[in-house]
C-alpha positions in Angstrom: 73.1 1.7 -74.4 70.9 2.8 -77.8 72.3 5.5 -79.6 69.5 8.0 -78.6 70.4 7.5 -75.2 74.0 8.0 -76.1 73.7 11.1 -77.8 71.5 12.6 -74.9 73.9 11.9 -72.2 76.9 13.5 -74.7 74.5 16.5 -74.9 73.9 16.8 -70.9 77.6 16.2 -70.6 78.3 18.7 -73.2 75.6 21.0 -71.1 77.9 20.6 -67.6 81.0 21.4 -69.6 79.5 24.9 -71.1 80.9 23.4 -74.7 78.4 25.8 -76.6 79.4 25.1 -80.0 79.2 21.2 -79.2 76.0 21.4 -77.5 74.4 23.5 -80.3 75.6 20.5 -83.4 74.3 17.7 -80.8 71.0 20.0 -80.5 70.6 19.9 -83.9 71.1 15.9 -84.1 68.3 15.5 -81.4 66.2 18.0 -83.3 66.4 15.5 -86.8 65.7 12.5 -84.3 62.8 14.3 -83.0 61.1 14.7 -86.7 61.7 11.2 -87.4 59.9 10.6 -84.6 56.8 12.7 -85.5 56.8 11.3 -89.1 57.2 7.5 -87.9 54.0 8.5 -84.9 51.9 9.4 -87.9 52.6 5.9 -89.1 52.5 4.3 -85.7 55.8 3.0 -85.8 58.7 3.6 -83.1 62.0 4.9 -84.2 64.9 2.5 -83.5 69.1 2.9 -84.0 68.4 1.4 -87.4 65.9 4.3 -88.4 68.5 6.6 -86.9 71.9 5.5 -88.6 70.5 6.7 -91.9 69.3 10.0 -91.0 72.7 10.5 -89.5 75.0 9.7 -92.8 72.1 12.0 -94.7 73.3 14.7 -92.2 77.0 14.1 -93.3 76.6 14.0 -97.0 74.6 17.3 -96.7 77.3 18.9 -95.1 80.0 17.7 -96.9 78.5 19.4 -100.0 78.1 22.1 -98.1 81.6 22.2 -96.7 82.6 22.1 -100.2 80.6 24.5 -101.6 81.7 27.1 -99.0 85.4 26.5 -99.7 84.7 26.9 -103.5 83.1 30.3 -102.2 85.7 31.6 -100.8 83.9 30.8 -96.9 86.3 29.1 -95.1 84.6 30.1 -91.8 81.5 28.3 -92.8 83.5 25.2 -94.1 85.1 24.7 -90.9 81.5 25.0 -89.0 80.2 22.7 -91.5 83.0 20.1 -91.1 82.9 20.5 -86.9 79.4 19.2 -87.4 80.5 16.0 -89.9 83.1 15.4 -86.8 80.3 15.6 -84.4 78.1 13.2 -86.0 80.5 10.8 -87.4 81.4 10.3 -83.5 77.8 8.3 -83.6 78.4 5.9 -86.7 79.7 2.5 -85.8 83.2 2.1 -87.4 83.2 1.7 -91.3 84.3 -1.4 -92.8 88.0 -1.8 -94.3 88.4 -1.8 -98.1 89.7 -5.4 -98.0 86.7 -6.9 -95.5 84.0 -4.6 -97.8 85.2 -6.4 -101.2 85.7 -9.8 -99.5 81.7 -9.2 -98.0 80.7 -7.9 -101.5 82.5 -11.0 -103.4 80.7 -13.4 -100.9 77.3 -11.5 -101.6 77.9 -12.3 -105.2 78.7 -15.3 -104.7 75.7 -16.0 -103.0 73.1 -15.0 -105.3 75.0 -16.2 -108.1 74.8 -12.8 -109.7 76.6 -12.3 -113.2 75.0 -9.1 -114.3 73.9 -5.5 -113.6 70.3 -7.1 -113.8 71.2 -9.1 -110.4 72.3 -5.7 -108.6 69.1 -5.8 -106.0 69.8 -9.1 -105.1 73.5 -8.4 -104.1 72.3 -5.3 -102.5 69.5 -7.2 -100.3 71.8 -9.9 -99.2 74.4 -7.1 -97.9 71.5 -5.0 -96.3 70.2 -8.1 -94.3 73.9 -9.3 -93.3 74.7 -5.8 -92.0 71.2 -3.5 -91.9 72.1 -0.2 -91.3 75.3 -0.4 -90.2 76.8 -0.9 -93.9 76.9 2.6 -95.9 75.1 1.6 -99.0 76.2 4.8 -100.9 79.8 3.4 -100.4 78.9 -0.1 -101.4 76.6 0.8 -104.5 79.4 2.0 -106.9 81.8 -1.1 -105.8 78.9 -3.3 -106.5 78.3 -1.7 -109.9 82.0 -2.0 -110.8 81.9 -5.9 -110.0 78.8 -6.7 -111.9 79.5 -4.9 -115.1 
């Protein structure tokens, strides 16, 4: 089942269970997917899971920043709302790699490319991206690769 179908089924389930907060959070996700569809249609492309996953990660990033600002601004109720949205979105992402596996894959990519410095970081990132695609959070990988190549 595709990610789009999973989200649609979860929306229907939440509606039947009258979980209105969850319905609103899932509708926010579907609205962003529709925005991607509209933008892709202009270019004659189809949107797949590999396009939806980065969008979900960007939604999490923006909500994390908002939650932090709300907490600093003394608005914990708004921060909790953002954190609930993060949890809903995170449920649709593949499980993250543990640190040991991530480090091993980065070391393998560095060895494969023969990278020795920051100039070859793009090669290492390219190997990781081709191997894992959108299942790997490049925002998490980037600082580790930088540290290894520095």
